[in-house]
VMD Tcl script that builds the backbone (N, CA, C; Angstrom):
set m [mol new atoms 414]
animate dup $m
set s [atomselect $m all]
$s set {name element resname resid chain x y z} {
  {N N MET 1 A 0.849 -1.177 0.000}
  {CA C MET 1 A 0.000 0.000 0.000}
  {C C MET 1 A 0.893 1.239 0.000}
  {N N ASP 2 A 0.590 2.153 -0.896}
  {CA C ASP 2 A 1.348 3.390 -1.053}
  {C C ASP 2 A 0.450 4.546 -0.626}
  {N N SER 3 A 0.477 4.886 0.654}
  {CA C SER 3 A -0.380 5.922 1.216}
  {C C SER 3 A 0.380 7.241 1.272}
  {N N ARG 4 A -0.200 8.288 0.673}
  {CA C ARG 4 A 0.451 9.601 0.602}
  {C C ARG 4 A -0.440 10.648 1.274}
  {N N PRO 5 A -0.097 11.079 2.490}
  {CA C PRO 5 A -0.949 12.025 3.223}
  {C C PRO 5 A -1.105 13.362 2.502}
  {N N LEU 6 A -2.352 13.838 2.449}
  {CA C LEU 6 A -2.653 15.161 1.911}
  {C C LEU 6 A -2.976 16.133 3.052}
  {N N ASP 7 A -3.696 15.650 4.040}
  {CA C ASP 7 A -3.959 16.382 5.273}
  {C C ASP 7 A -4.337 15.360 6.342}
  {N N ASP 8 A -4.822 15.815 7.481}
  {CA C ASP 8 A -5.111 14.861 8.559}
  {C C ASP 8 A -6.358 14.022 8.310}
  {N N ARG 9 A -7.152 14.395 7.306}
  {CA C ARG 9 A -8.364 13.629 6.991}
  {C C ARG 9 A -8.191 12.645 5.854}
  {N N LEU 10 A -7.297 12.959 4.901}
  {CA C LEU 10 A -7.244 12.197 3.654}
  {C C LEU 10 A -5.822 11.931 3.201}
  {N N SER 11 A -5.604 10.708 2.767}
  {CA C SER 11 A -4.380 10.316 2.065}
  {C C SER 11 A -4.792 9.783 0.705}
  {N N ALA 12 A -3.891 9.868 -0.258}
  {CA C ALA 12 A -4.143 9.364 -1.611}
  {C C ALA 12 A -3.275 8.150 -1.864}
  {N N SER 13 A -3.743 7.302 -2.766}
  {CA C SER 13 A -3.010 6.090 -3.109}
  {C C SER 13 A -3.262 5.731 -4.564}
  {N N PRO 14 A -2.259 5.129 -5.202}
  {CA C PRO 14 A -2.531 4.485 -6.487}
  {C C PRO 14 A -3.479 3.298 -6.271}
  {N N GLN 15 A -3.875 2.674 -7.354}
  {CA C GLN 15 A -4.834 1.563 -7.333}
  {C C GLN 15 A -4.553 0.585 -6.201}
  {N N LEU 16 A -5.589 0.279 -5.461}
  {CA C LEU 16 A -5.542 -0.741 -4.419}
  {C C LEU 16 A -6.161 -2.018 -4.955}
  {N N SER 17 A -5.826 -3.127 -4.326}
  {CA C SER 17 A -6.490 -4.398 -4.636}
  {C C SER 17 A -7.311 -4.791 -3.416}
  {N N PRO 18 A -8.250 -5.701 -3.580}
  {CA C PRO 18 A -9.009 -6.159 -2.413}
  {C C PRO 18 A -8.095 -6.686 -1.303}
  {N N ASP 19 A -7.001 -7.327 -1.669}
  {CA C ASP 19 A -6.071 -7.863 -0.666}
  {C C ASP 19 A -5.388 -6.772 0.149}
  {N N ASP 20 A -5.335 -5.540 -0.341}
  {CA C ASP 20 A -4.700 -4.438 0.371}
  {C C ASP 20 A -5.540 -3.903 1.528}
  {N N LEU 21 A -6.835 -4.179 1.527}
  {CA C LEU 21 A -7.718 -3.457 2.425}
  {C C LEU 21 A -7.566 -3.844 3.890}
  {N N THR 22 A -7.116 -5.041 4.183}
  {CA C THR 22 A -6.811 -5.386 5.576}
  {C C THR 22 A -5.658 -4.522 6.072}
  {N N ALA 23 A -4.628 -4.346 5.252}
  {CA C ALA 23 A -3.497 -3.495 5.626}
  {C C ALA 23 A -3.927 -2.036 5.752}
  {N N VAL 24 A -4.863 -1.604 4.934}
  {CA C VAL 24 A -5.391 -0.237 5.025}
  {C C VAL 24 A -6.035 -0.039 6.396}
  {N N ALA 25 A -6.857 -0.995 6.810}
  {CA C ALA 25 A -7.499 -0.910 8.130}
  {C C ALA 25 A -6.454 -0.972 9.242}
  {N N GLU 26 A -5.489 -1.852 9.095}
  {CA C GLU 26 A -4.440 -1.981 10.116}
  {C C GLU 26 A -3.594 -0.717 10.228}
  {N N ALA 27 A -3.506 0.054 9.137}
  {CA C ALA 27 A -2.760 1.313 9.149}
  {C C ALA 27 A -3.545 2.434 9.834}
  {N N GLY 28 A -4.780 2.156 10.225}
  {CA C GLY 28 A -5.573 3.133 10.962}
  {C C GLY 28 A -6.621 3.872 10.162}
  {N N PHE 29 A -6.737 3.574 8.876}
  {CA C PHE 29 A -7.776 4.222 8.083}
  {C C PHE 29 A -9.134 3.655 8.476}
  {N N LYS 30 A -10.151 4.500 8.380}
  {CA C LYS 30 A -11.521 4.104 8.734}
  {C C LYS 30 A -12.417 3.958 7.510}
  {N N ALA 31 A -11.961 4.514 6.380}
  {CA C ALA 31 A -12.785 4.498 5.171}
  {C C ALA 31 A -11.911 4.591 3.935}
  {N N VAL 32 A -12.516 4.195 2.800}
  {CA C VAL 32 A -11.850 4.230 1.500}
  {C C VAL 32 A -12.799 4.887 0.499}
  {N N ILE 33 A -12.234 5.778 -0.326}
  {CA C ILE 33 A -12.977 6.358 -1.453}
  {C C ILE 33 A -12.296 5.900 -2.734}
  {N N SER 34 A -13.081 5.322 -3.635}
  {CA C SER 34 A -12.595 4.956 -4.960}
  {C C SER 34 A -13.021 6.036 -5.947}
  {N N ASN 35 A -12.054 6.638 -6.633}
  {CA C ASN 35 A -12.352 7.646 -7.644}
  {C C ASN 35 A -12.141 7.114 -9.055}
  {N N ARG 36 A -12.010 5.809 -9.174}
  {CA C ARG 36 A -11.735 5.209 -10.475}
  {C C ARG 36 A -12.996 4.563 -11.050}
  {N N PRO 37 A -13.376 4.932 -12.277}
  {CA C PRO 37 A -14.531 4.282 -12.899}
  {C C PRO 37 A -14.270 2.789 -13.117}
  {N N ASP 38 A -15.306 1.990 -12.965}
  {CA C ASP 38 A -15.191 0.570 -13.289}
  {C C ASP 38 A -14.802 0.414 -14.758}
  {N N ASP 39 A -14.078 -0.663 -15.046}
  {CA C ASP 39 A -13.694 -1.034 -16.417}
  {C C ASP 39 A -12.767 -0.032 -17.092}
  {N N GLU 40 A -12.065 0.775 -16.300}
  {CA C GLU 40 A -11.097 1.693 -16.888}
  {C C GLU 40 A -9.890 0.911 -17.438}
  {N N ALA 41 A -9.576 -0.188 -16.789}
  {CA C ALA 41 A -8.500 -1.079 -17.238}
  {C C ALA 41 A -8.970 -2.512 -17.013}
  {N N PRO 42 A -8.549 -3.428 -17.881}
  {CA C PRO 42 A -9.064 -4.799 -17.779}
  {C C PRO 42 A -8.643 -5.533 -16.512}
  {N N ASP 43 A -7.553 -5.126 -15.879}
  {CA C ASP 43 A -7.062 -5.858 -14.709}
  {C C ASP 43 A -7.469 -5.234 -13.376}
  {N N GLN 44 A -8.260 -4.166 -13.404}
  {CA C GLN 44 A -8.606 -3.510 -12.154}
  {C C GLN 44 A -9.816 -4.186 -11.504}
  {N N PRO 45 A -9.821 -4.277 -10.169}
  {CA C PRO 45 A -10.989 -4.834 -9.494}
  {C C PRO 45 A -12.170 -3.865 -9.597}
  {N N SER 46 A -13.370 -4.401 -9.589}
  {CA C SER 46 A -14.567 -3.568 -9.679}
  {C C SER 46 A -14.820 -2.871 -8.344}
  {N N ALA 47 A -15.635 -1.836 -8.402}
  {CA C ALA 47 A -16.017 -1.138 -7.171}
  {C C ALA 47 A -16.757 -2.085 -6.231}
  {N N ALA 48 A -17.561 -2.993 -6.790}
  {CA C ALA 48 A -18.287 -3.955 -5.943}
  {C C ALA 48 A -17.313 -4.878 -5.212}
  {N N GLU 49 A -16.272 -5.336 -5.896}
  {CA C GLU 49 A -15.251 -6.172 -5.243}
  {C C GLU 49 A -14.527 -5.389 -4.153}
  {N N MET 50 A -14.201 -4.134 -4.446}
  {CA C MET 50 A -13.504 -3.302 -3.473}
  {C C MET 50 A -14.398 -3.008 -2.265}
  {N N ARG 51 A -15.677 -2.739 -2.514}
  {CA C ARG 51 A -16.609 -2.489 -1.409}
  {C C ARG 51 A -16.703 -3.715 -0.498}
  {N N ALA 52 A -16.845 -4.889 -1.085}
  {CA C ALA 52 A -16.966 -6.112 -0.281}
  {C C ALA 52 A -15.711 -6.337 0.565}
  {N N ALA 53 A -14.550 -6.129 -0.024}
  {CA C ALA 53 A -13.298 -6.317 0.710}
  {C C ALA 53 A -13.125 -5.245 1.787}
  {N N ALA 54 A -13.516 -4.020 1.484}
  {CA C ALA 54 A -13.422 -2.935 2.470}
  {C C ALA 54 A -14.316 -3.227 3.660}
  {N N GLU 55 A -15.545 -3.593 3.382}
  {CA C GLU 55 A -16.482 -3.880 4.468}
  {C C GLU 55 A -16.035 -5.084 5.281}
  {N N ALA 56 A -15.466 -6.091 4.633}
  {CA C ALA 56 A -14.945 -7.257 5.357}
  {C C ALA 56 A -13.789 -6.871 6.276}
  {N N ALA 57 A -13.046 -5.807 5.901}
  {CA C ALA 57 A -11.927 -5.328 6.723}
  {C C ALA 57 A -12.378 -4.302 7.758}
  {N N GLY 58 A -13.690 -4.017 7.794}
  {CA C GLY 58 A -14.217 -3.062 8.768}
  {C C GLY 58 A -14.133 -1.612 8.329}
  {N N LEU 59 A -13.981 -1.384 7.034}
  {CA C LEU 59 A -13.858 -0.036 6.489}
  {C C LEU 59 A -15.153 0.412 5.830}
  {N N ALA 60 A -15.483 1.686 5.967}
  {CA C ALA 60 A -16.554 2.266 5.165}
  {C C ALA 60 A -16.002 2.444 3.743}
  {N N PHE 61 A -16.892 2.465 2.755}
  {CA C PHE 61 A -16.463 2.547 1.361}
  {C C PHE 61 A -17.388 3.468 0.587}
  {N N ALA 62 A -16.809 4.305 -0.264}
  {CA C ALA 62 A -17.583 5.151 -1.173}
  {C C ALA 62 A -16.954 5.065 -2.554}
  {N N HIS 63 A -17.800 5.050 -3.571}
  {CA C HIS 63 A -17.329 5.012 -4.954}
  {C C HIS 63 A -17.810 6.283 -5.657}
  {N N LEU 64 A -16.860 7.158 -5.971}
  {CA C LEU 64 A -17.149 8.405 -6.676}
  {C C LEU 64 A -16.266 8.455 -7.917}
  {N N PRO 65 A -16.644 7.740 -8.973}
  {CA C PRO 65 A -15.791 7.670 -10.156}
  {C C PRO 65 A -15.758 8.993 -10.916}
  {N N VAL 66 A -14.552 9.381 -11.317}
  {CA C VAL 66 A -14.373 10.581 -12.136}
  {C C VAL 66 A -13.334 10.289 -13.207}
  {N N VAL 67 A -13.419 11.043 -14.279}
  {CA C VAL 67 A -12.449 10.941 -15.369}
  {C C VAL 67 A -11.546 12.160 -15.276}
  {N N GLY 68 A -10.253 11.919 -15.200}
  {CA C GLY 68 A -9.292 13.015 -15.119}
  {C C GLY 68 A -9.474 13.984 -16.267}
  {N N GLY 69 A -9.353 15.264 -15.984}
  {CA C GLY 69 A -9.500 16.282 -17.016}
  {C C GLY 69 A -10.925 16.726 -17.237}
  {N N SER 70 A -11.891 16.044 -16.638}
  {CA C SER 70 A -13.287 16.467 -16.796}
  {C C SER 70 A -14.028 16.386 -15.462}
  {N N ILE 71 A -13.362 16.798 -14.401}
  {CA C ILE 71 A -13.970 16.795 -13.075}
  {C C ILE 71 A -14.856 18.028 -12.950}
  {N N SER 72 A -16.143 17.790 -12.724}
  {CA C SER 72 A -17.120 18.876 -12.661}
  {C C SER 72 A -17.238 19.431 -11.241}
  {N N ASP 73 A -17.880 20.583 -11.146}
  {CA C ASP 73 A -18.158 21.148 -9.825}
  {C C ASP 73 A -19.064 20.221 -9.018}
  {N N GLU 74 A -19.948 19.499 -9.697}
  {CA C GLU 74 A -20.824 18.545 -9.013}
  {C C GLU 74 A -20.013 17.379 -8.446}
  {N N ASP 75 A -19.017 16.914 -9.204}
  {CA C ASP 75 A -18.123 15.863 -8.704}
  {C C ASP 75 A -17.418 16.325 -7.435}
  {N N VAL 76 A -16.934 17.561 -7.469}
  {CA C VAL 76 A -16.201 18.115 -6.323}
  {C C VAL 76 A -17.121 18.234 -5.109}
  {N N ALA 77 A -18.336 18.706 -5.319}
  {CA C ALA 77 A -19.292 18.831 -4.214}
  {C C ALA 77 A -19.614 17.465 -3.614}
  {N N ALA 78 A -19.778 16.463 -4.460}
  {CA C ALA 78 A -20.049 15.102 -3.963}
  {C C ALA 78 A -18.862 14.571 -3.171}
  {N N PHE 79 A -17.650 14.850 -3.645}
  {CA C PHE 79 A -16.450 14.413 -2.931}
  {C C PHE 79 A -16.371 15.088 -1.565}
  {N N ARG 80 A -16.587 16.390 -1.534}
  {CA C ARG 80 A -16.539 17.143 -0.276}
  {C C ARG 80 A -17.534 16.564 0.732}
  {N N LYS 81 A -18.753 16.343 0.288}
  {CA C LYS 81 A -19.805 15.802 1.170}
  {C C LYS 81 A -19.443 14.400 1.643}
  {N N THR 82 A -18.970 13.573 0.744}
  {CA C THR 82 A -18.591 12.205 1.111}
  {C C THR 82 A -17.457 12.218 2.120}
  {N N LEU 83 A -16.459 13.044 1.897}
  {CA C LEU 83 A -15.331 13.133 2.833}
  {C C LEU 83 A -15.804 13.594 4.207}
  {N N GLU 84 A -16.745 14.520 4.247}
  {CA C GLU 84 A -17.290 14.984 5.527}
  {C C GLU 84 A -18.071 13.880 6.237}
  {N N ASP 85 A -18.773 13.051 5.473}
  {CA C ASP 85 A -19.655 12.038 6.051}
  {C C ASP 85 A -18.945 10.761 6.471}
  {N N LEU 86 A -17.822 10.440 5.833}
  {CA C LEU 86 A -17.126 9.191 6.145}
  {C C LEU 86 A -16.344 9.302 7.453}
  {N N PRO 87 A -16.206 8.176 8.154}
  {CA C PRO 87 A -15.309 8.192 9.319}
  {C C PRO 87 A -13.882 8.425 8.836}
  {N N GLN 88 A -13.118 9.129 9.634}
  {CA C GLN 88 A -11.767 9.503 9.214}
  {C C GLN 88 A -10.721 8.881 10.114}
  {N N PRO 89 A -9.521 8.714 9.589}
  {CA C PRO 89 A -8.996 9.161 8.309}
  {C C PRO 89 A -9.436 8.270 7.150}
  {N N VAL 90 A -9.372 8.861 5.940}
  {CA C VAL 90 A -9.835 8.223 4.717}
  {C C VAL 90 A -8.645 8.036 3.776}
  {N N LEU 91 A -8.645 6.917 3.065}
  {CA C LEU 91 A -7.677 6.673 2.000}
  {C C LEU 91 A -8.431 6.681 0.679}
  {N N GLY 92 A -8.088 7.627 -0.189}
  {CA C GLY 92 A -8.701 7.704 -1.507}
  {C C GLY 92 A -7.760 7.132 -2.550}
  {N N PHE 93 A -8.332 6.487 -3.565}
  {CA C PHE 93 A -7.473 5.931 -4.609}
  {C C PHE 93 A -8.114 6.060 -5.980}
  {N N CYS 94 A -7.243 5.996 -6.979}
  {CA C CYS 94 A -7.605 5.917 -8.395}
  {C C CYS 94 A -6.434 5.201 -9.051}
  {N N ARG 95 A -6.202 5.376 -10.328}
  {CA C ARG 95 A -5.091 4.663 -10.963}
  {C C ARG 95 A -3.753 5.069 -10.358}
  {N N SER 96 A -3.525 6.366 -10.226}
  {CA C SER 96 A -2.237 6.835 -9.695}
  {C C SER 96 A -2.351 7.588 -8.375}
  {N N GLY 97 A -3.550 8.009 -8.027}
  {CA C GLY 97 A -3.775 8.863 -6.866}
  {C C GLY 97 A -3.983 10.316 -7.252}
  {N N ALA 98 A -3.720 10.659 -8.508}
  {CA C ALA 98 A -3.822 12.051 -8.954}
  {C C ALA 98 A -5.262 12.565 -8.959}
  {N N ARG 99 A -6.225 11.750 -9.367}
  {CA C ARG 99 A -7.623 12.214 -9.374}
  {C C ARG 99 A -8.117 12.456 -7.955}
  {N N THR 100 A -7.744 11.560 -7.042}
  {CA C THR 100 A -8.126 11.761 -5.643}
  {C C THR 100 A -7.519 13.059 -5.125}
  {N N THR 101 A -6.261 13.298 -5.438}
  {CA C THR 101 A -5.585 14.516 -4.993}
  {C C THR 101 A -6.231 15.749 -5.616}
  {N N THR 102 A -6.587 15.666 -6.883}
  {CA C THR 102 A -7.262 16.769 -7.560}
  {C C THR 102 A -8.610 17.060 -6.907}
  {N N MET 103 A -9.380 16.022 -6.629}
  {CA C MET 103 A -10.688 16.201 -5.983}
  {C C MET 103 A -10.524 16.853 -4.615}
  {N N TRP 104 A -9.526 16.405 -3.861}
  {CA C TRP 104 A -9.254 16.975 -2.537}
  {C C TRP 104 A -8.942 18.463 -2.648}
  {N N ALA 105 A -8.039 18.817 -3.555}
  {CA C ALA 105 A -7.646 20.215 -3.703}
  {C C ALA 105 A -8.829 21.076 -4.140}
  {N N LEU 106 A -9.590 20.609 -5.101}
  {CA C LEU 106 A -10.743 21.379 -5.569}
  {C C LEU 106 A -11.799 21.514 -4.478}
  {N N ALA 107 A -11.955 20.484 -3.646}
  {CA C ALA 107 A -12.917 20.546 -2.546}
  {C C ALA 107 A -12.515 21.587 -1.504}
  {N N LEU 108 A -11.217 21.855 -1.394}
  {CA C LEU 108 A -10.718 22.827 -0.415}
  {C C LEU 108 A -10.441 24.203 -1.003}
  {N N ALA 109 A -10.607 24.334 -2.314}
  {CA C ALA 109 A -10.380 25.633 -2.964}
  {C C ALA 109 A -11.302 26.671 -2.327}
  {N N GLY 110 A -10.752 27.811 -2.019}
  {CA C GLY 110 A -11.517 28.857 -1.361}
  {C C GLY 110 A -11.385 28.816 0.153}
  {N N GLU 111 A -11.063 27.645 0.695}
  {CA C GLU 111 A -10.835 27.507 2.132}
  {C C GLU 111 A -9.356 27.600 2.473}
  {N N ARG 112 A -8.534 27.121 1.562}
  {CA C ARG 112 A -7.079 27.158 1.744}
  {C C ARG 112 A -6.466 27.807 0.509}
  {N N PRO 113 A -5.346 28.504 0.667}
  {CA C PRO 113 A -4.702 29.130 -0.493}
  {C C PRO 113 A -4.286 28.094 -1.535}
  {N N ALA 114 A -4.419 28.465 -2.792}
  {CA C ALA 114 A -4.062 27.569 -3.895}
  {C C ALA 114 A -2.620 27.109 -3.778}
  {N N ASP 115 A -1.711 28.009 -3.445}
  {CA C ASP 115 A -0.301 27.634 -3.331}
  {C C ASP 115 A -0.084 26.583 -2.248}
  {N N ASP 116 A -0.847 26.663 -1.155}
  {CA C ASP 116 A -0.746 25.683 -0.077}
  {C C ASP 116 A -1.221 24.308 -0.556}
  {N N LEU 117 A -2.337 24.283 -1.265}
  {CA C LEU 117 A -2.862 23.011 -1.788}
  {C C LEU 117 A -1.883 22.390 -2.775}
  {N N ILE 118 A -1.329 23.207 -3.651}
  {CA C ILE 118 A -0.371 22.713 -4.641}
  {C C ILE 118 A 0.882 22.192 -3.957}
  {N N SER 119 A 1.328 22.885 -2.932}
  {CA C SER 119 A 2.511 22.457 -2.183}
  {C C SER 119 A 2.275 21.134 -1.462}
  {N N CYS 120 A 1.115 20.986 -0.825}
  {CA C CYS 120 A 0.790 19.728 -0.137}
  {C C CYS 120 A 0.715 18.576 -1.131}
  {N N ALA 121 A 0.104 18.831 -2.278}
  {CA C ALA 121 A 0.016 17.795 -3.313}
  {C C ALA 121 A 1.413 17.427 -3.813}
  {N N ARG 122 A 2.256 18.425 -4.019}
  {CA C ARG 122 A 3.624 18.171 -4.488}
  {C C ARG 122 A 4.385 17.310 -3.480}
  {N N ALA 123 A 4.218 17.591 -2.184}
  {CA C ALA 123 A 4.882 16.807 -1.140}
  {C C ALA 123 A 4.429 15.350 -1.169}
  {N N ALA 124 A 3.214 15.111 -1.657}
  {CA C ALA 124 A 2.691 13.749 -1.779}
  {C C ALA 124 A 3.052 13.113 -3.121}
  {N N GLY 125 A 3.714 13.873 -4.000}
  {CA C GLY 125 A 4.147 13.333 -5.282}
  {C C GLY 125 A 3.229 13.645 -6.450}
  {N N TYR 126 A 2.331 14.622 -6.283}
  {CA C TYR 126 A 1.386 14.962 -7.345}
  {C C TYR 126 A 1.554 16.429 -7.745}
  {N N ASP 127 A 1.603 16.691 -9.038}
  {CA C ASP 127 A 1.774 18.044 -9.553}
  {C C ASP 127 A 0.414 18.612 -9.950}
  {N N LEU 128 A -0.089 19.543 -9.151}
  {CA C LEU 128 A -1.367 20.185 -9.446}
  {C C LEU 128 A -1.186 21.621 -9.921}
  {N N SER 129 A 0.023 21.988 -10.333}
  {CA C SER 129 A 0.285 23.373 -10.734}
  {C C SER 129 A -0.628 23.823 -11.875}
  {N N GLY 130 A -1.015 22.922 -12.744}
  {CA C GLY 130 A -1.919 23.268 -13.836}
  {C C GLY 130 A -3.323 23.616 -13.374}
  {N N LEU 131 A -3.659 23.275 -12.136}
  {CA C LEU 131 A -4.978 23.581 -11.581}
  {C C LEU 131 A -5.024 24.938 -10.884}
  {N N GLN 132 A -3.892 25.633 -10.825}
  {CA C GLN 132 A -3.844 26.866 -10.036}
  {C C GLN 132 A -4.975 27.835 -10.372}
  {N N PRO 133 A -5.266 28.129 -11.648}
  {CA C PRO 133 A -6.369 29.058 -11.913}
  {C C PRO 133 A -7.704 28.577 -11.331}
  {N N ARG 134 A -8.009 27.304 -11.479}
  {CA C ARG 134 A -9.275 26.792 -10.942}
  {C C ARG 134 A -9.272 26.817 -9.411}
  {N N LEU 135 A -8.127 26.522 -8.803}
  {CA C LEU 135 A -8.036 26.560 -7.345}
  {C C LEU 135 A -8.176 27.995 -6.827}
  {N N GLN 136 A -7.827 28.960 -7.657}
  {CA C GLN 136 A -7.960 30.369 -7.282}
  {C C GLN 136 A -9.332 30.931 -7.681}
  {N N GLY 137 A -10.161 30.101 -8.272}
  {CA C GLY 137 A -11.486 30.547 -8.666}
  {C C GLY 137 A -11.531 31.393 -9.922}
  {N N LYS 138 A -10.509 31.216 -10.759}
  {CA C LYS 138 A -10.442 31.997 -12.005}
  {C C LYS 138 A -10.922 31.195 -13.187}
}
mol reanalyze $m
mol bondsrecalc $m
mol representation Tube
mol addrep $m
């Protein structure tokens, strides 16, 4: 498991497998958010498989699939609400962790400075510099 902290509520991760979820729970996470659409790649587990494994490990699970480059304001609002409602800390994942990180930053835009969000993402290994105008509300 490759967990990359973004803040005290959320960490991002590349694709998880059902077998990873026991280790996720043992690491202290209380919930998992999947931001990867089903059938994006032939070898990826389905959201239903991930939900079953998460629940078996004692984790809450949410599936909010998004396509990179076309994340809507509605997607961001759903992510924000889901993150607020899930027990924390939460581990979010997609193929690389970048979509989860993007959703996190957009959900916090207006609450935290864009440069701070970009810096936190960079420390986790994700480059969100191209999102700066959107994070600044431009």
